[in-house]
C-alpha positions in Angstrom: -3.8 -4.6 -2.1 -2.6 0.9 5.4 -5.6 3.1 6.4 -5.0 6.1 9.3 -5.3 8.5 5.8 -8.2 7.2 4.6 -10.0 10.5 5.7 -7.8 12.3 3.4 -8.9 12.7 -0.5 -8.2 9.2 -1.7 -5.1 8.0 0.3 -2.5 5.9 0.1 -3.6 3.9 2.9 -6.3 2.8 1.0 -6.5 -1.7 -0.5 -7.0 -3.4 -3.0 -9.2 -3.2 -5.2 -10.0 -3.5 -4.8 -9.4 -3.6 -5.6 -13.0 -5.9 -2.6 -16.3 -6.9 -4.2 -17.4 -8.4 -7.4 -18.1 -8.2 -11.0 -17.2 -8.5 -14.5 -15.8 -11.3 -16.6 -16.1 -12.4 -20.0 -17.2 -15.5 -21.8 -16.6 -18.8 -19.8 -14.6 -16.9 -17.3 -17.5 -15.7 -15.2 -18.1 -19.6 -14.2 -14.5 -19.7 -13.0 -14.7 -16.8 -11.0 -18.1 -17.5 -9.3 -16.6 -20.8 -8.1 -13.4 -19.4 -7.5 -14.9 -16.0 -5.2 -17.8 -17.4 -4.2 -16.1 -16.9 -0.7 -15.3 -13.3 -1.3 -18.8 -12.7 -2.3 -21.3 -10.3 -0.7 -23.7 -12.1 1.6 -26.0 -11.3 3.7 -25.2 -11.3 7.3 -27.0 -14.5 8.0 -25.0 -16.1 5.1 -21.2 -15.3 6.6 -21.3 -18.8 8.3 -20.4 -20.0 4.9 -17.5 -18.3 3.8 -14.5 -20.3 3.2 -12.4 -19.8 6.4 -9.9 -17.9 6.0 -11.0 -15.8 3.1 -12.4 -12.2 3.4 -16.2 -11.5 3.3 -16.5 -8.7 0.7 -18.8 -5.5 1.6 -21.8 -5.5 -0.7 -21.5 -3.8 -4.0 -25.0 -2.6 -5.5 -24.2 0.7 -5.0 -20.5 0.8 -7.4 -22.9 -1.8 -9.8 -25.2 0.5 -11.3 -23.0 4.2 -10.8 -22.7 6.8 -13.5 -19.0 8.1 -14.0 -18.1 11.6 -15.5 -14.4 12.3 -15.8 -13.7 13.9 -12.4 -15.1 11.1 -10.6 -13.7 8.2 -12.8 -10.2 10.0 -11.9 -10.8 10.0 -8.1 -12.2 6.3 -8.3 -8.7 5.5 -10.3 -6.7 7.1 -7.5 -8.5 5.1 -4.9 -7.9 2.5 -6.7 -3.8 3.2 -6.8 -3.4 4.2 -3.6 -5.3 0.9 -2.3 -3.6 -1.7 -4.5 -0.5 -0.1 -3.5 -1.1 0.3 0.0 -2.2 -3.5 0.1 0.8 -4.8 -2.2 2.9 -3.0 0.7 0.9 -5.4 3.3 1.7 -8.5 1.6 5.6 -7.5 0.9 5.6 -7.7 4.5 3.0 -10.2 5.8 2.7 -12.8 2.6 3.7 -16.2 3.9 3.7 -18.1 -0.1 6.9 -16.3 -2.4 4.0 -16.1 -5.2 1.7 -14.0 -3.2 4.7 -11.4 -2.1 5.2 -11.2 -5.5 2.3 -10.6 -6.6 1.9 -8.0 -4.1 5.4 -6.1 -5.0 4.1 -5.4 -8.7 0.9 -4.4 -7.8 2.7 -1.8 -5.3 4.9 -0.9 -8.3 2.6 -0.7 -10.8 -0.3 1.2 -8.9 2.2 3.5 -8.0 3.4 4.2 -11.2 0.0 4.7 -12.5 -0.7 7.1 -9.8 1.9 9.3 -10.4 0.6 9.9 -14.2 -2.8 9.9 -12.8 -1.6 12.6 -11.1 0.0 14.1 -13.8 -3.3 14.2 -16.1 -5.3 15.2 -13.0 -2.9 18.4 -12.9 -3.4 19.3 -16.9 -6.7 18.6 -16.4 -7.1 20.9 -13.5 -8.5 18.2 -11.0 -8.0 18.1 -7.5 -7.0 14.1 -6.1 -6.1 15.3 -3.0 -8.0 17.3 0.1 -11.1 16.3 2.4 -13.1 13.3 1.9 -15.8 15.8 0.3 -13.3 17.7 -1.9 -12.5 13.5 -3.7 -15.7 12.7 -5.1 -18.1 12.4 -1.6 -20.8 13.4 -4.0 -20.3 10.3 -6.3 -21.7 7.4 -5.0 -19.3 4.8 -6.4 -16.4 6.5 -5.0 -17.7 6.4 -1.3 -18.5 2.7 -2.1 -14.8 2.2 -2.9 -13.6 3.7 0.1 -16.0 1.8 2.4 -15.1 -1.1 0.3 -11.2 -0.8 1.0 -11.7 0.2 4.3 -13.2 -3.0 5.5 -10.6 -5.1 3.0 -7.7 -3.3 4.8 -9.1 -3.7 8.7 -8.8 -7.3 8.2 -5.4 -7.6 6.3 -4.1 -5.5 9.3 -5.1 -8.3 11.6 -4.7 -11.1 9.3 -1.2 -13.0 10.2 0.2 -16.4 8.1 -1.6 -18.4 5.6 -4.7 -16.6 6.4 -3.4 -13.5 5.3 -2.1 -14.8 1.9 -5.6 -16.4 1.6 -7.7 -13.4 2.7 -5.5 -10.7 0.6 -5.8 -12.8 -3.0 -9.3 -13.5 -1.9 -10.0 -9.4 -1.5 -8.3 -8.8 -4.9 -10.3 -11.5 -6.9 -13.7 -9.5 -5.7 -12.2 -5.8 -5.5 -11.0 -6.1 -9.5 -14.2 -7.9 -10.9 -15.8 -5.0 -9.6 -14.2 -2.3 -10.4 -13.7 -3.5 -14.2 -17.0 -3.6 -14.5 -17.7 0.0 -13.2 -14.8 1.4 -15.7 -16.2 -1.2 -18.6 -19.3 0.6 -18.1 -18.6 4.3 -18.5 -15.6 4.6 -20.5 -18.1 5.3 -23.6 -19.8 8.4 -21.3 -16.1 10.1 -20.6 -15.8 13.2 -22.7 -12.0 13.7 -22.1 -10.4 11.4 -24.4 -6.6 11.2 -21.9 -9.0 10.4 -19.3 -10.9 7.7 -21.5 -7.5 6.5 -22.4 -6.1 6.5 -19.1 -9.3 4.6 -18.0 -8.9 1.8 -21.0 -5.0 1.5 -19.7 -6.3 0.9 -16.1 -8.9 -1.7 -17.3 -5.8 -3.9 -19.0 -3.5 -3.6 -16.1 -7.0 -4.5 -13.7 -7.5 -7.7 -16.4 -3.3 -8.4 -16.3 -4.0 -8.5 -12.4 -6.9 -10.4 -11.7 -5.8 -13.0 -14.1 -2.9 -13.7 -12.0 -4.7 -13.0 -8.7 -6.9 -16.0 -10.4 -4.1 -18.5 -10.4 -2.5 -18.0 -7.3 -5.9 -18.6 -5.5 -6.2 -21.6 -7.6 -2.6 -22.5 -6.2 -3.2 -21.6 -2.3 -6.6 -24.1 -2.9 -5.0 -26.7 -4.1 -1.7 -26.1 -1.7 -4.6 -26.1 1.3 -6.7 -29.4 0.0 -3.0 -31.6 -0.5 -2.2 -30.5 3.5 -5.1 -31.7 4.2 -5.1 -34.8 2.8 -1.3 -35.2 4.1 -3.0 -34.8 7.3 -5.8 -37.0 7.4 -3.6 -39.6 6.0 -1.3 -39.4 9.0 
């Protein structure tokens, strides 16, 4: 938002975007992101103790931050994002305790499944393989490799998380991963040669921005709920 299949091209068992690392936001949103996603930011091993309990500590993202994408690696990276986000969303539909988190996971699953279908159509027209071994899937590109590692680490955490802890880890990883992938797509969009690929990158950027904004709202609500619950316990 799912991994025995990660060894194949860009398996449906990847996760969230993410989308699980951090970057790009605009204007004042950057300050909010730094505060809201501090626990999800990449930290040295010695700093892990400072992470908020129950939230995902994202893998390092330096490899992805400066990576150049061509048309093929951009499509393969987007396929990895789609598969990962859909897989993490399925976990949220099954395991989330908060209705907002469950609904968010369902929308992510449906929208990224739909995007992957369109991406596969585009790849077929451009004669680009999105399936196969990890080597075929673009392992020569450091951004794609790093994304696989981040997705794998995030899904490993989500598989064992339960209850409210799952909700927090899932949303935390969403904040981190979406920002990183957005930064990467934005910095590479103008380099792409195929106009259809550029359009798809623009569409995915819009989709990820929408998901990131919703993740911020849910993350804030979870923090408020947690603070309120702690205050209730203290008063007792």
